[in-house]
N, C-alpha and C positions, 0 to 999 in steps of 0.2 A: 305606762302600763303595757304598751306594745312590746317594749324590751323584755319585760318580765315574762310575757306570754311566749315570745320567741325563745328566750333562754330556757324556759321549762320544756318546750317542744324539742329544742336542741339536745337537752340533757336526758330526754326520755330514752330508755333502753328497750331493746326487743322484749316483748312480753308485757310492757306497760304503756306502749305508745298509744294504743286505742284509748285507754282510760285517761291518760294525760290530755290527749286531743279533745276528748269530750269535756273534761273539766275546764280546759282553757276556753273552749267554745262557749260553755255555760257562763263563764266569767265575762267573756266578751259580749255575750247577749245581754247580760245584766248592765254592763256599761252602756251599750247601745240604747237599751230601754230607758236608762237614766239620762240620756242626752249627750253622752260622751262619744261622739262619732255615730256613724250609721251602721246598720247591719251589713250593708254592702261593703263598707270600709273594713269592718272586722272580718267578714267572710274572705275578702281579698287578702288581708294580712295572713290569716290562717292557711288559706289555700296556697299562697305563694311560698310560705314557710315550709309547708309539707313538700311542695314540689322541689324547693331548693335542697331540702334534706334527703330527697330521693327516696321517700317512703314508698313502699309497694302499694299497689291497688289504690290509685288516686280516686277512682269513682267511689269506693267504699269510704275513703277518708272524707270526701265531700259530703257524703250522706251523714257521717258522724258530726261533721262541722255544722251542717244545717240543723240536725236534731239538737245539738248542744246550744246553738244560737237561739233556737226556738224556745227551748226550756229556760234558758237564762233570761229571756225577755219577760217571762212571767215574774221574775224577781229582780226588779231594777235596782241598780246602785246609782244613787243620785250624786252628782258633783255638788260640792258646796264651796263657798268662797273663804270661809274661815273655820277654825276648829271649834268655835263657839256658836256657829250657826245653828239655830234651833228649828230650821226648816225641815224638809222631808228627811225621815230617817233612812239611812242606808240599810240594806238587808244583808243577810249572811254575816253580820258582825263587822262589816267594814264601812268605812266612811272615806270618801275621796275628797281631798282638800286641794283646791286650786286647779282642778282639772279643766281642760278646755276640749272642745271637739278635736278630733284627729286632725293633724298631728299635734299632740301635746308635747310640751318640752319637759316638764318635771311634774310628777304626781307624788303626793305624800299619802301613804295609806296608814290608817290606824284602826284598832278595834274599838268596840263600844266602851271599853274601860279606859280608853285614851292612850293605850300603849301604841307608840308610833313604830311602824316598821321601816321608816326611813323614806328618803326620796328615791324615786325610781325614774330614771331618764328614759324617755321614749324616743 
């Protein structure tokens, strides 16, 4: 999942960076709330990525990261161990299979209908 977030931030163009940053922070907040890593882990990943990409106004970016993480925590995405696990439902139409706390090695993402988006290495 970390790789997906970093790739999305890297691909963001001028004029869409703020929106992409907030969306990725919301996603990260959902994973943190669901037990996949801590908020501090995700904040560090997002902040270090923004620094490495040399985005302007780091203080403003940090504010967007904190806001997105906070919002995402209200909508947890719970890790499950198998595709048939009937445990807690993932929110936002996603279910994470085989996720572990950061750093994870491979995460498979699928929607509620069971369409698999593939394995994402982190």
